N, C-alpha and C positions, 0 to 999 in steps of 0.2 A: 663767070661773074654773076650771071643771073641766078645760077644755082646757089652760089654762096650768099647772095642777097636774100634769096628765098629762105635759106636755112637760118640766117640771122633773124629774119622777121618771124619765122616760125618759133625759134627759141625765145624771142622776146615775148611773143604771145603766150607761150607755155609758162614762162616765168611769171608773167602778169596774172595768168589764171591761177597759178599756185599761190601767189601772194594774196590774191583776193580772198582766198579761203583759209589763210593762216589763222589758227584759233586764237581767241583773246587770251588764253592761258599763257601765251608767250610773253604777254606784257608783264606777268608776274616775274618772269626770269630777269627781264630788264630792270624792273623796279627793285628787285632784290639785289642785283649787282650794283645799281647806281646808288642805293642807300646803305651799302655795306651790310645788308641783312637786317636793317632796322624796319623796313617797310615791306609789306607784301600785298598782293592782290588776290583776294579769295572769291569763290563763287563766280568766276569769270565765265561769261557766255558771249556768243557772237564771234566776231573776227577782230583782228588788230585794227581794221579800218572802221568798224562800227560794232562796238561791244559795250558791255557793262560788267560791273563787279563791285567789290567793296575793298577800299584801301584800309589796311589795318597794321598794327605793329606785329613784330615777330611772335609775341605771346598771345595775341588775340584779345588784348585788354580793351580795345576800342575799335570801332569800325565806322567808315564813312562811305555809304553807297554812292556810286558815280557811274555815269554813262559817258561815252566819248565817241567822237567820229574824226576821221582823218580824210581829207579830200585827196583822192588819187590825182585829180587834175593839178592840185597844188604841188604834189610831190614831183610830177613830171616837169613842173616849172622850178624845181629845186627849192620849193617853199615847204618847210616841215613844221606844220602847226597842228595842234590838237584842240578841238572844240569840246569843252566840258559841258555836260548837261545834268541836271538833277534827276533823281530816280523817284518814281511814284509821285507822291504829293510833296516832296521836299522842295525847299526854295533854292538850295545850293547843293553842290558846287555848280558854277556856271562861269563862262568866260573862255578866252582863247590863250593858249600858251604856245609860243613859237620859238624854235631853236634857231639862234642867230649868232654867228661868230663865236663859237664855243661858249655861248651864254644863252640868255633867254629874254624874250619880250612878252609881257602879258597885257591883255586888253580886256577891260570890263570884267575883271576877275572878282569873284565873290565866293568864299568858301567858309564853312563853319565846321569846327572840329572840337571834340572834347578837350578840355585843358590838359588832361593827362597825356594827350598825344605829344605835347611839348616836352614833358619829362621823358617820354619814351625815346625821343630823338637825341637827347643828351646822354653821353656815356656815363656821367657821374650819377651815383645813386644817393648822394648826400643831400639832394634837394628834398623839400617836403612834398607830400602828396598834393597834387593840384586838383581843384574842383572847379566846376563851371564850364562855360562854353566860350571858345575864342572864335570871333568872326573877323576874317581878314578880307580886305577889299583893295583893289588897285584899278583905277580907271585906265591908266596907260603907264606902265613901268618897264624900264629896260635895264638889264645888267649884262652887258656884253663887253668885249675887248675894246670896242670903239665908242660905245655909248652907255653911259650910266646916268639915267634920268628918271623923272617921275617921282611918285610918292606912294608909300604903302601905309594904309590905315588899319589898325587892329583894335578891337574892343573885346575885353574879357568880361563877360557878364556872369553874375553870380560867383565872382572870384572868391576863392578861399584857399587857405593853406592849412594843412594838417601835419604836424610833426610830433609823434609820440602822443602825449595826452593834450598837447596844446593845439588850439584851433583859432585861426584868425579869419574873420570875414573881411574881404577887401572891397566889397561893393562892386562897382564897375570900374575896371582899369582900362585906360586908353593909351594907345601908342601911335604916334605919327612919326614915320621915318622916311628919310630920303638919302640918296647917295651923298657922301662926304668924302671926296677923294676916292681912295680904294676901299672904303668901308661904307656900311649902311648904318647911319646914326639917327637917333631920335630921342624923344623925351617921353617918359612914363609918368602918368598921374592917375588919380582915382577920385571917385565921388562915392560917398556913403561908406558903410563898413566900420570896422573897429580901429582902423589905422589910417594915417595919411601918408601917401607916397609922393615923392618928388625925386626923380632919378633920370639919368641919361643911360642910353644903351648904345653899344657899338658892336656891329657884326662884320667881321672881315678876316681874311687869312685863316679861315677854318676855326675861328674862335668867337666867343661872345662875351662881352664884359658889361657889367651894370654897376654904376656908382651913383650914390645919392643918399637921401635920408628917409627914415621911416619912423613915425611917431604915433603914439596912441591918440585916437580921436577923442573928442570931448564925450564923456559918458561911457567910454570903453571900460569893460570889466578889468579889475586889477591884474588878472592873469595875463592880459595883453602886455602890460608894462613889464611884468616879470619875464615874459617870453622874449621881448625885445632886448632886455638887458643881457640875454645870453649871446647876442650878436655884438655887443660892445657897450661902452660906458655911455649912458644917456646924458644929454646936456641938460641945462636948466629947464627946458621946455619938455624934456622927456624924449627928445628925438635921438635916434642912434644913427651914426654914419655907417653905411654899408658899402662894401666894394667886393664884387664877385666876378670871377673870370673862369670860363670853362671852355672846353674844346667841343667842336661840332663833329669831330672825326671819331 
């Protein structure tokens, strides 16, 4: 019995030693599998416990440098959480992401990504080219089988859409979303730019839908009204009703 206990303890120590030096490049394999090949981790250095790299899309059109750490003591307590840290002089990403009940809980999360990252995550290529930067924050947000709570705030700065020869400046677009039953729902609005947005968004069951109105802002160039007319018949105020639904898979 003593020999068996010694062998088990020795094996546990060996596995712990091996795990401690697992290269950070293994994170790329998990990220690739979890995102269906849409996201990758490049330039990875360090270990899976304490590493750094850059999250990017499969084509390398954008990249977000990030550093992370995982507490071994937490793992021993069956707590699986990743602490995100910015790289060099960047302000984000930062915060904690914890795996809970086949879901996740985030705390003090703040991350900024190029707007084109959103288009890269959606399977459809019918969307216009997106410009600007999207900043996402969540003080305490949970999406698990037992708990759906909190709020996610997003701000799209320097927002713009480019489709063919048409270009629309949207100013700053804001989204505030919270769990609504089995979906994540919220409202989209904007300030500044060539158009006025007023829409709702719902994310759930692997899909995202947007419904609302979009209208030319006062003083917007005539090309904006003509571009909006391509999406539907404008009302007396020039507003066009839009409804879009897409898959996240």
